[in-house]
C-alpha positions in Angstrom: 154.7 -8.5 20.6 153.8 -12.2 18.4 150.3 -12.2 16.4 149.2 -13.8 19.2 150.5 -12.5 21.7 148.3 -9.1 19.7 145.8 -11.0 19.0 145.2 -11.8 22.6 145.6 -7.8 23.6 142.7 -7.0 21.5 140.5 -9.7 22.8 140.5 -8.7 26.4 140.1 -5.3 25.3 137.7 -5.9 23.0 135.8 -8.3 25.7 136.3 -6.0 29.1 133.4 -3.8 29.9 132.7 -0.4 28.4 132.7 1.8 31.4 130.4 4.7 31.3 133.3 8.0 32.5 131.6 10.6 34.2 132.1 12.8 36.7 131.9 11.2 40.1 129.2 14.4 41.4 127.0 12.4 39.9 127.1 9.2 41.6 124.9 10.5 44.2 121.9 11.2 41.6 119.4 9.5 41.5 119.0 6.7 39.3 116.8 8.2 37.2 119.4 9.8 35.8 122.6 7.8 36.1 120.3 5.3 33.7 120.4 8.3 31.5 123.8 9.7 31.5 124.9 5.5 30.6 122.3 5.1 27.8 122.8 8.7 25.2 123.9 8.2 22.0 124.7 10.4 19.8 122.6 10.6 16.7 125.3 8.3 14.7 124.6 5.6 17.3 127.8 6.0 19.1 127.8 6.2 23.2 128.5 9.7 24.5 130.4 7.4 27.8 132.0 4.4 26.6 134.8 7.0 25.8 134.1 10.4 26.4 133.4 12.4 29.9 130.3 14.3 31.0 130.8 17.8 31.5 128.4 19.8 33.5 128.7 22.6 30.9 127.3 26.2 32.5 128.9 27.5 30.1 127.6 29.7 27.2 126.3 27.7 23.8 124.4 28.2 20.9 122.1 26.1 18.6 122.7 27.3 15.0 120.3 26.6 13.0 121.9 24.1 10.7 121.6 21.7 14.4 125.1 22.0 15.2 126.3 24.1 18.9 128.7 26.6 18.9 130.6 25.9 22.7 132.2 29.1 24.2 135.3 27.6 25.7 137.9 29.4 27.7 140.4 28.4 24.3 137.8 29.8 21.9 135.0 29.0 20.2 134.3 25.3 19.5 131.0 24.0 17.0 130.3 20.1 17.4 128.1 19.2 14.6 124.5 18.4 14.6 124.5 14.8 15.0 126.6 15.6 18.3 123.5 16.7 19.7 121.2 14.7 21.6 118.0 15.5 21.3 115.5 14.9 23.7 115.2 15.6 28.1 118.4 16.4 29.9 117.3 15.4 33.7 120.5 17.8 35.5 119.4 21.1 34.5 122.1 22.3 32.9 124.6 21.3 29.3 126.1 18.5 29.9 129.4 17.7 26.9 130.8 14.4 26.8 134.7 14.8 25.7 138.2 13.9 26.5 141.6 15.6 26.5 144.3 14.1 24.9 147.6 16.7 25.8 146.4 19.6 23.2 143.8 17.7 21.3 140.3 17.2 22.3 138.6 14.9 21.2 134.1 14.9 21.5 131.6 13.1 21.6 127.5 14.2 22.6 126.6 17.6 23.5 123.0 18.0 25.9 121.7 20.8 25.8 119.9 22.3 29.3 117.7 24.4 30.5 118.1 27.4 28.1 117.4 30.2 30.3 
């Protein structure tokens, strides 16, 4: 591909609006919940929804003393750094874990704790 073609592809990708990616089952939620999903950013300012899928997380997790969180997954525990753990109220009532799987690799974006019992 020529440089001009490459530049055109990059320009198109950069000009395409970022769409929040989250489970369609939340489409029936109130506008406040939908807006909450779209507005979430981790402590580094990275959007949780631009690339990651928000998944309801009902498994066990531990918020560690350093602010990180360890989630228990079927493939074993996974610790997300503190900057990925969102602060504030989560209106869904359960934890939300934003990630994308690429084959066997997983890229994490954010984690919002739910109501701990």
